[in-house]
Each structure stands twice: as C-alpha cells, then as structure tokens.
C-alpha positions in Angstrom: 10.5 -54.1 -31.6 8.4 -50.9 -31.5 10.1 -49.6 -28.3 13.5 -50.2 -29.8 12.6 -48.4 -33.0 11.1 -45.5 -31.0 14.3 -45.2 -28.9 16.4 -45.1 -32.0 14.2 -42.5 -33.7 14.2 -40.4 -30.6 18.1 -40.6 -30.4 18.4 -39.7 -34.1 16.0 -36.8 -33.7 18.0 -35.4 -30.8 21.3 -35.7 -32.8 19.5 -34.1 -35.8 18.3 -31.2 -33.7 21.8 -30.7 -32.1 23.6 -30.7 -35.5 20.9 -28.4 -37.0 21.3 -26.1 -34.0 25.1 -26.0 -34.4 24.9 -25.4 -38.1 22.4 -22.6 -37.5 24.7 -20.9 -35.0 27.6 -21.2 -37.3 25.6 -19.7 -40.2 24.5 -16.9 -38.0 28.1 -16.2 -36.8 29.3 -16.2 -40.4 26.6 -13.8 -41.3 27.6 -11.5 -38.4 31.3 -11.6 -39.3 30.4 -10.7 -42.9 28.4 -7.8 -41.6 31.3 -6.6 -39.4 33.6 -6.9 -42.4 31.3 -4.6 -44.3 31.3 -2.2 -41.4 35.1 -2.1 -41.5 35.1 -1.6 -45.2 32.7 1.3 -44.7 35.2 2.9 -42.3 37.9 2.4 -44.9 35.7 4.3 -47.5 35.2 7.1 -45.0 39.0 7.2 -44.5 39.6 7.4 -48.3 37.0 10.2 -48.5 38.9 12.2 -45.9 42.2 11.6 -47.7 40.7 13.0 -50.9 40.1 16.3 -49.1 43.8 16.7 -48.4 46.2 18.4 -50.7 49.1 16.5 -52.2 51.6 18.2 -49.9 49.6 17.1 -46.8 49.4 13.4 -47.9 52.5 12.4 -45.9 52.8 9.0 -44.3 52.5 10.5 -40.8 49.5 12.5 -41.6 47.8 9.5 -43.3 48.7 7.3 -40.3 47.1 9.7 -37.8 44.0 10.0 -40.0 43.7 6.2 -40.3 43.8 5.7 -36.5 40.8 7.9 -36.2 38.8 5.2 -38.0 40.5 2.4 -36.0 42.6 1.4 -39.0 46.4 1.2 -39.6 48.0 2.9 -42.6 50.4 0.7 -44.6 51.4 2.5 -47.8 50.2 4.9 -50.4 50.9 3.7 -54.0 53.5 1.1 -53.1 52.4 -2.5 -52.8 53.3 -4.0 -49.4 54.7 -7.4 -48.8 52.4 -10.4 -48.9 53.1 -11.3 -45.2 50.7 -8.5 -44.0 47.3 -9.9 -43.0 43.9 -8.2 -42.8 44.9 -5.9 -45.7 42.3 -3.8 -47.5 43.0 -2.1 -50.8 41.3 1.2 -51.9 41.6 2.9 -55.3 41.9 6.6 -55.2 42.6 9.1 -58.1 44.8 6.6 -60.0 46.6 5.6 -56.8 46.1 2.7 -54.4 45.9 3.0 -50.6 46.7 0.0 -48.5 45.2 -0.1 -45.0 45.3 -2.9 -42.4 42.3 -3.4 -40.2 42.2 -5.3 -36.8 40.9 -8.8 -36.6 37.1 -9.0 -36.6 37.0 -11.6 -33.8 39.2 -9.4 -31.5 37.4 -6.1 -32.2 33.9 -7.4 -32.0 34.4 -10.2 -29.4 31.9 -8.8 -26.9 29.3 -8.3 -29.5 29.7 -11.8 -30.9 29.5 -13.3 -27.4 26.3 -11.4 -26.7 24.7 -12.5 -30.0 25.8 -16.2 -29.4 24.3 -16.2 -26.0 21.1 -14.8 -27.5 21.1 -17.5 -30.3 21.7 -20.3 -27.8 19.0 -19.0 -25.5 16.5 -18.9 -28.3 17.3 -22.4 -29.5 17.0 -23.7 -25.9 13.7 -21.9 -25.5 12.4 -23.3 -28.8 13.5 -26.8 -27.8 11.8 -26.6 -24.4 8.6 -25.3 -26.1 8.7 -28.2 -28.5 8.9 -30.7 -25.7 5.9 -29.1 -24.0 4.0 -28.9 -27.3 4.6 -32.6 -27.9 3.0 -33.7 -24.6 0.1 -31.2 -24.8 -3.4 -32.7 -24.0 -4.8 -34.3 -27.1 -8.4 -33.4 -28.1 -10.7 -36.3 -28.0 -14.3 -37.0 -28.9 -16.4 -38.8 -26.4 -18.1 -41.8 -27.9 -21.8 -41.7 -27.5 -22.8 -44.4 -25.0 -26.2 -46.0 -25.0 -27.9 -45.3 -21.7 -28.9 -48.4 -19.9 -32.6 -48.8 -19.0 -33.4 -47.9 -15.5 -35.5 -50.2 -13.5 -37.5 -47.7 -11.6 -38.9 -50.2 -9.1 -35.4 -50.9 -7.8 -34.4 -47.3 -7.4 -34.1 -46.4 -3.7 -35.8 -43.1 -2.6 -33.4 -40.3 -1.8 -33.2 -39.4 1.9 -31.1 -36.2 1.4 -33.2 -33.1 1.0 -31.8 -30.6 -1.6 -30.4 -27.3 -0.2 -32.5 -24.3 -0.5 -31.1 -21.7 -2.9 -31.3 -19.1 -0.1 -28.7 -21.0 2.0 -26.1 -20.4 -0.7 -26.7 -16.6 -0.9 -25.5 -13.9 1.4 -26.2 -10.2 2.0 -23.3 -7.8 2.5 -23.5 -4.7 4.6 -20.4 -2.5 4.2 -19.3 0.7 5.8 -16.8 2.7 3.6 -14.9 5.7 4.8 -12.2 7.8 3.3 -9.9 10.5 4.7 -10.9 13.2 2.2 -13.5 15.9 2.5 -15.9 16.2 -0.4 -16.6 19.6 -1.8 -19.9 21.2 -0.7 -21.2 21.4 -4.2 -21.2 17.6 -4.6 -24.4 15.7 -3.7 -22.7 12.7 -2.2 -25.9 10.6 -1.7 -27.0 11.0 -5.3 -23.5 10.7 -6.8 -22.5 7.5 -5.1 -26.0 5.9 -5.4 -25.9 6.3 -9.2 -22.5 4.8 -9.6 -23.2 1.8 -7.3 -26.5 1.0 -9.1 -24.6 1.1 -12.4 -21.8 -1.3 -11.3 -24.0 -3.7 -9.2 -27.1 -3.8 -11.3 -27.1 -7.6 -11.6 -27.9 -8.1 -7.9 -31.4 -8.1 -6.5 -31.0 -5.1 -4.2 -28.3 -2.5 -3.9 -28.9 0.1 -1.2 -26.6 3.1 -0.8 -26.8 5.7 2.0 -24.4 8.5 2.8 -24.2 8.9 6.6 -23.7 12.2 8.5 -20.4 10.9 9.8 -19.0 10.9 6.3 -19.1 7.2 5.8 -21.0 5.3 3.1 -23.3 2.4 4.1 -23.9 -0.1 1.3 -26.1 -3.2 1.3 -26.1 -5.8 -1.5 -28.3 -8.8 -1.3 -28.3 -12.3 -2.9 -24.5 -12.6 -3.3 -23.1 -16.1 -3.8 -20.7 -17.2 -1.1 -17.8 -17.4 -3.5 -18.4 -13.9 -4.7 -18.4 -12.1 -1.3 -14.7 -11.2 -1.4 -14.8 -10.1 -5.0 -17.9 -7.9 -4.5 -16.2 -6.2 -1.5 -13.1 -5.5 -3.5 -15.2 -4.1 -6.3 -17.1 -1.8 -3.8 -13.7 -0.5 -2.6 -12.5 0.1 -6.1 -15.7 1.9 -7.2 -15.4 4.3 -4.3 -11.7 4.9 -5.0 -12.4 5.6 -8.7 -15.2 8.0 -7.8 -12.8 9.9 -5.5 -9.9 9.7 -7.9 -12.0 11.4 -10.6 -12.5 14.3 -8.2 -9.0 14.5 -6.9 -6.2 12.8 -9.0 -3.5 12.5 -6.3 -5.4 10.1 -4.0 -4.1 6.6 -3.3 -6.1 3.5 -2.5 -5.1 3.5 1.1 -7.3 6.5 1.6 -10.4 4.4 1.2 -11.1 1.9 4.0 -13.9 -0.7 3.9 -15.4 -2.9 6.7 -18.1 -5.3 5.9 -20.3 -8.0 7.5 -21.8 -10.7 5.3 -24.7 -12.6 6.7 -27.8 -14.6 5.7 -31.5 -13.7 6.1 -33.2 -13.3 9.5 -30.1 -11.9 11.3 -30.2 -9.2 13.9 -29.4 -6.0 12.0 -27.9 -4.4 15.1 -25.3 -7.1 15.3 -24.6 -6.7 11.6 -24.0 -3.0 12.0 -21.8 -3.6 15.0 -19.7 -6.2 13.2 -19.3 -3.9 10.1 -18.3 -1.1 12.3 -15.7 -3.2 14.1 -14.4 -4.5 10.7 -14.1 -0.8 9.5 -12.1 0.0 12.6 -9.7 -2.9 12.0 -9.2 -1.8 8.4 -8.7 1.9 9.4 -6.0 1.0 12.0 -4.2 -1.2 9.5 -1.7 0.4 7.1 -1.7 -2.3 4.5 -5.2 -3.9 4.8 -7.8 -1.7 3.3 -10.7 -4.2 3.3 -11.8 -6.3 6.3 -14.7 -8.8 6.1 -16.4 -10.4 9.1 -19.1 -13.1 8.9 -22.1 -13.2 11.2 -22.7 -16.7 12.6 -23.7 -18.2 16.0 -20.2 -17.8 17.4 -20.1 -14.1 16.5 -23.6 -13.6 18.0 -22.5 -15.1 21.3 -19.2 -13.1 21.3 -21.0 -9.9 20.4 -23.3 -10.3 23.4 -20.5 -11.2 25.9 -17.4 -9.3 24.8 -18.6 -5.7 25.6 -19.8 -6.5 29.1 -16.7 -8.6 29.8 -14.3 -5.7 28.9 -16.3 -3.3 31.0 -16.2 -5.6 34.0 -12.4 -5.8 33.6 -12.2 -2.0 33.7 -14.6 -1.7 36.6 -12.7 -4.3 38.6 -9.4 -2.4 38.0 -7.9 -5.1 35.8 -6.0 -2.7 33.7 -2.8 -0.7 33.5 -2.2 2.8 32.3 0.9 3.4 30.3 2.3 6.8 29.1 4.1 7.0 25.8 6.5 9.9 25.7 6.6 12.5 23.0 10.1 13.9 22.3 10.7 17.5 21.1 13.4 17.7 18.4 14.6 21.2 19.5 15.1 20.5 23.2 15.7 16.7 22.9 13.5 16.2 25.9 10.1 14.8 26.7 7.5 17.6 26.4 4.4 15.5 26.9 3.1 11.9 27.0 0.0 10.1 25.8 -2.0 7.9 28.2 -2.5 4.4 26.8 -4.8 1.8 28.3 -4.0 -1.9 28.6 -6.7 -4.3 29.8 -5.5 -7.5 31.4 -7.7 -10.3 29.9 -7.8 -13.6 31.8 -7.0 -15.7 28.7 -5.4 -13.2 26.2 -3.2 -11.2 28.5 -2.7 -7.5 28.0 -5.0 -6.1 25.3 -4.6 -2.6 23.8 -7.5 -0.2 23.8 -7.7 -0.1 20.0 -8.3 -3.9 20.0 -11.5 -3.8 22.0 -12.9 -0.3 21.7 -14.5 -1.2 18.4 -16.6 -3.8 20.3 -18.0 -1.1 22.6 -21.2 0.4 21.1 -23.4 1.5 24.0 -23.1 5.0 25.5 -22.9 3.4 29.0 -19.9 1.4 28.1 -18.1 4.3 26.4 -19.0 6.5 29.5 -17.4 3.9 31.8 -14.3 3.6 29.7 -13.6 7.3 29.3 -14.4 8.3 32.9 -12.1 5.6 34.3 -9.2 6.7 32.1 -9.7 10.3 33.0 -9.9 9.6 36.7 -6.8 7.4 36.8 -4.9 9.8 34.6 -5.6 12.6 37.1 -4.4 10.3 39.9 -1.1 9.7 38.2 -0.6 13.4 37.4 -1.4 14.2 41.0 1.4 11.9 42.3 3.9 13.0 39.5 6.0 16.0 40.5 7.7 16.5 37.1 4.8 18.8 35.8 4.9 17.2 32.4 1.8 17.4 30.1 -0.3 14.3 29.5 -2.9 13.8 26.7 -5.9 11.6 27.0 -8.1 10.2 24.2 -11.8 10.5 24.6 -14.5 9.0 22.4 -16.4 11.3 20.1 -19.8 10.2 21.4 -18.8 11.5 24.9 -17.5 14.7 23.5 -20.9 15.4 22.1 -22.7 14.5 25.4 -23.4 17.7 27.6 -23.5 15.4 30.6 -20.0 14.2 30.1 -18.8 17.7 29.4 -20.1 18.9 32.8 -18.6 15.9 34.5 -15.2 16.5 32.9 -15.1 20.2 33.7 -16.0 19.5 37.3 -13.2 16.9 37.6 -10.7 19.5 36.1 -11.8 22.1 38.7 -11.5 19.6 41.6 -8.1 18.2 40.5 -6.6 21.6 39.5 -4.8 19.9 36.6 -6.2 21.9 33.7 -2.8 23.3 32.9 -1.2 19.8 32.8 -3.7 17.8 30.8 -4.7 17.8 27.1 -7.4 15.9 25.4 -7.1 14.2 22.0 -9.7 13.7 19.3 -9.4 13.1 15.6 -9.4 16.0 13.1 -12.2 14.4 11.1 -14.5 14.1 14.1 -13.8 17.7 15.2 -14.6 19.0 11.7 -17.8 16.9 11.3 -19.1 17.6 14.8 -18.0 21.2 15.0 -21.5 22.6 15.8 -22.0 20.1 18.7 -18.5 20.8 20.1 -18.7 24.6 20.2 -19.8 24.7 23.9 -17.3 22.3 25.3 -14.5 23.9 23.2 -15.3 27.3 24.7 -15.4 25.9 28.2 -12.1 24.1 27.8 -10.5 27.3 26.6 -11.9 29.1 29.7 -10.4 26.7 32.2 -7.0 26.8 30.4 -6.8 23.2 29.0 -6.6 22.3 25.4 -7.2 19.9 22.5 -4.8 17.9 20.4 -6.2 17.0 17.0 -4.7 13.6 15.9 -4.9 11.3 12.9 -4.2 14.2 10.5 -3.8 12.5 7.2 -4.3 15.3 4.7 -4.4 19.0 4.3 -7.4 20.8 5.9 -9.1 24.2 5.8 -7.2 26.6 8.0 -10.2 28.9 8.4 -12.1 26.1 10.2 -9.5 26.0 13.0 -8.3 29.6 13.1 -10.9 30.8 15.7 -10.4 27.8 18.0 -7.9 29.0 20.6 -7.8 25.8 22.7 -6.2 23.7 20.0 -2.6 23.2 21.1 -1.1 20.8 18.5 -1.6 18.6 15.5 -0.6 14.9 15.3 0.0 13.2 12.0 -1.6 9.8 11.4 0.4 6.6 11.5 -0.2 5.7 7.8 1.2 9.1 6.8 4.3 8.7 8.9 5.0 5.0 8.1 7.7 4.7 5.4 7.6 8.4 4.7 11.3 8.4 3.8 10.3 6.3 0.7 7.2 8.2 -0.5 7.5 11.6 -2.0 3.7 11.9 -2.0 3.6 11.5 1.8 6.4 14.0 2.2 4.5 16.5 0.1 1.3 16.1 2.3 3.3 16.4 5.5 5.1 19.5 4.2 1.8 21.1 3.4 0.3 20.2 6.8 3.4 21.7 8.6 2.9 24.9 6.5 -0.7 25.1 7.6 0.3 24.4 11.2 2.6 27.5 11.0 -0.3 29.6 9.8 -2.2 28.6 12.9 0.8 28.8 15.2 0.5 25.1 16.1 3.3 22.5 16.3 2.9 19.3 14.2 3.9 16.0 15.9 4.4 12.6 14.4 3.0 9.3 15.7 4.4 5.8 15.2 8.0 6.6 14.3 9.9 3.4 14.0 13.1 4.0 12.1 16.0 6.4 12.0 15.3 7.3 8.4 11.7 8.2 9.2 12.9 10.4 12.0 15.4 12.3 9.9 12.9 12.8 7.1 10.3 14.2 9.5 12.9 16.6 11.0 13.7 17.9 7.5 10.0 18.5 6.8 9.6 20.7 9.8 7.8 18.3 12.3 8.5 19.5 15.8 8.4 16.3 17.7 7.6 12.6 17.6 6.5 9.5 19.6 6.8 5.8 18.8 8.7 2.6 19.3 11.8 4.1 17.8 12.4 6.0 21.1 11.1 3.5 23.5 8.2 1.2 24.2 5.3 2.8 26.1 6.7 3.7 29.6 4.8 2.3 32.5 4.7 5.3 34.9 2.7 3.8 37.7 0.4 0.8 38.3 -2.7 2.3 39.6 -4.3 1.6 43.0 -6.9 -1.2 42.9 -4.9 -3.4 40.5 
C-alpha cells in the first residue's frame, strides 16, 4: 500500500510542478506584454508631445502620418472617430481634440524579445527542478549511536609481527636548482633577497637552505617533506621565485623560471643528488611547456647514474654515432648560408639519441672533453671533404670553453685543418656573459685566427655594451621558446623586435631556431630576423656518415 501511495503522490507532485511552471510562465508573459503595452503608450505620448509643438497649419494628415511613423505608429485620424473595425487603436486627448493612433501588434513587434525571455524562464525552471532533485537525495546527517566496547580478553590477543614504519621513511628531502633567463641588477643582493623570502614561505619545515650560485642558478634544499607534498612544495618554490622576479620586472612570464629537483631520503650520495637535479633542470629548460621537472633518487637511479655516462662515452669512442647538419636559410638570398652540426648516438636498445637527451648525464670533465673533441674532429673531416665552402657551426660545452688546455687544443686543430674561415662555434649568451672574464683569452685568440662565435639561446634583451668590443661574434640565435608560437604572442614579438634592434647596433644578424610553421616564418620576417632553421624547412640533413661507423 505504501509503495502505491508513494507512486501516486510522486505523480501528483510532478503534475503539480508542471502546472505551476506553466502558470508561472503565463503570468510572466502577461506581465511582459503589459510592460510592452506601456512602452507603446509612452511612444504615443511622445508623438502627442511632438504634435503639440506644431502650428495648426502644419497639422495636416500627411505631416501627422510621417511624424507617427517615426515612433513606429500609424496615424488614423485627428478629431474624427474612426470605425470600430480598426484594431490596436490608442486614443490621446490633446487641446480639446482627440488623436487616434494605431500601433502594431505586441506579439509581432516584440517576438524576438518574448522568445528570449521565455527561453530564460524555462531554463531557470528546469535548473530549479534539477536542483530540487539533487537536494532531495542529498546525504542525510546522522548521529552515530554510542556502542559499548566489548571487553578484550588480553590473553587471547596475538602479538603483532609487523613492525611500525619509522617516521623518517615517510619524509623526503628536496634539492632543487632554479634558473631564470633574466639578469638581476647589480644593486640586488641575490643571496640575501632570496634567502629571506624562502625562509618566510617555508618556515614550517625543519630546514630550508638557500644558496645563490655563481652560474646564476639558485640551489634550495628543504628537509622533512611528506611524500604527498613533494610536488606541491616544488610548485610553490617555482611560484616564489617567479613572484620575486615579477616584483622586480613586471613583464616576465612563468616560462622564464625553470626548476629541476631531486627528492631523496637520508643517507643518499649528495653527488648523485646534484647530478639528478642538474639533469632535471636541463629537461625543464629544454621543454617549452614543462617548467618543473622532478626526479626521485632510488636504487635504480643510482645504478643508471653510474653506468649511463660511461656507456655513452663508449658509444662515442667506438664511433657509434652519426653527425647531421641542419641548414640555416637566409631570407634575403633564399639559400643555405651555414649549417649546425648535430650529434646522434646510436644506442643498442634505444636507437638514435639526440645529444640534448644524454648530455645532461655527462658531468665529469673527461667525458665532456671526449664529447667535444670527437665532434670537432669529425666536423673538420666533413668540412675537409665538402667542396661547397659553406659555414658550419659546432656547439661546445661551457666547461671546455673555460679550460685553457682545450683552448690550446682547439686552436692547434684550427691551424692544422686550415678551416678557421669555414667554422663557427656556438655557446649560449648567458654562459658568455657569466664567464666573460675566463673567456677573454680564447675570444681574443679566435679573433686572431679568423673564426668566430655564434651566441645562441637569446631569450631576452641584453646589454649592448657587453658585446660591443667582442669582434669575433658573428651572429645571434633566438631561443626556441621565444620562436615557438611567436605569431600568437605580442609579448614574444616585442622581445624579438628589441633583440633585432640591438643586433643592428652591433652589426650582427639575428637568426631563429626551431621554426615549424609558415605563420612563424612570416612573423619572424616582419620582425627583421635575417634567417632561420628548423623542421619547417627540412629535417636535419645527413651530409656524410663518418669513417669508423
């Protein structure tokens, strides 16, 4: 009986709601029509007011008809009562006379407005009905009845064989390297400035250590972080650095700040922690969208960190690599003006691996020496066999640039090969500015032999005075994140336009890297960029597979 009664009441309540909704919509429509009638009547009053301003000679039927149409009305008669067949007739008294005016039908004149309001009414009613259905089935509060605890027979309780976990096993330490492509002003004490802000935002943790490195990066260590909070703490560190820089310069975006971090537990090798954080920072720096990269240190990583560096060096020493040359096209001549040497190592399991994928794993000077010397020697071999006399650029690691032994070796190779006029060497603008003192000798010697430098990864405007006296700089290359989707970003276009202007002051061409679409290419041409390279033109061209492979 109860289910039947409930079914009947539910059906009646639905019909009641439907009828009530229909009546409500009808009432609202009647109210709207009444309001529209009042608006028409107001137009009629305005028409009468205009008629009162006319003289008696001007109150002709034609004149009144024209005046009535201005108010979307139709003049019927002035003083003479029309026939009763005319519908929608309004009567207005004026100076002892009567004006009869016909107005259009309300439903025809305001049809679109009525339709819009009816859709709004129906939508609100449906929303209210859906909300009521959800409200009816909401969780009901309840009160737990107190239960009497049963007596425990302690002699029958089995001893626990599971040892509780130590609290230290649930806590991690985070070592983060944070870098940004923006030069701080000389008057700012970076160490003190960042340390105060980090201790303010991370005061609840047992230890928060901040150190500003000479390379321009920020090293931060936070201890006793719960495993579930590692990602949130890393994001907060990135946000804190961004907000500090944003307060100094208001046009910076979050992609300027890159963070690489390693989270680990106690008694881990700090050298491996630093290497993993450095690799994570390199991954974040080379990625346009990912600004934060986290890497855990466990046994698997410890083994891979010990083996990966030596394995890649063995591949290079055994000649298991291919050297590609990616062409750079000049917009003015529509020809290849130079090309960039790109290394691909052939891994036994992973196939061809680009240099940027494994170079972050190389940390020893011996490994970097082997890598750069092999690339330089094989590039010279290719240029010696090539008769087109095109320029080729080679990337060399900053650590080798600052090593006098490598500088002597490089100059000796240039003298032996007699290719100083056909080869250029690339290094990042940030590294050149930061290591300017250490690079003065090698820069002077490169200028003497007639070769030059290409400063790449230019992502922001720079100080022209720092580069004006360096004669061996031959070109500037924009960073990939500044070129990517430049056609959609006015901020990126503004930065590139400023860099091009600075390049003209130095007499240096500005080239783009990583051009992928036609719209990017056209935008760069409008901004004054002289040339570009990237997958829009072609994939890296394999000029020659070197001997020994």
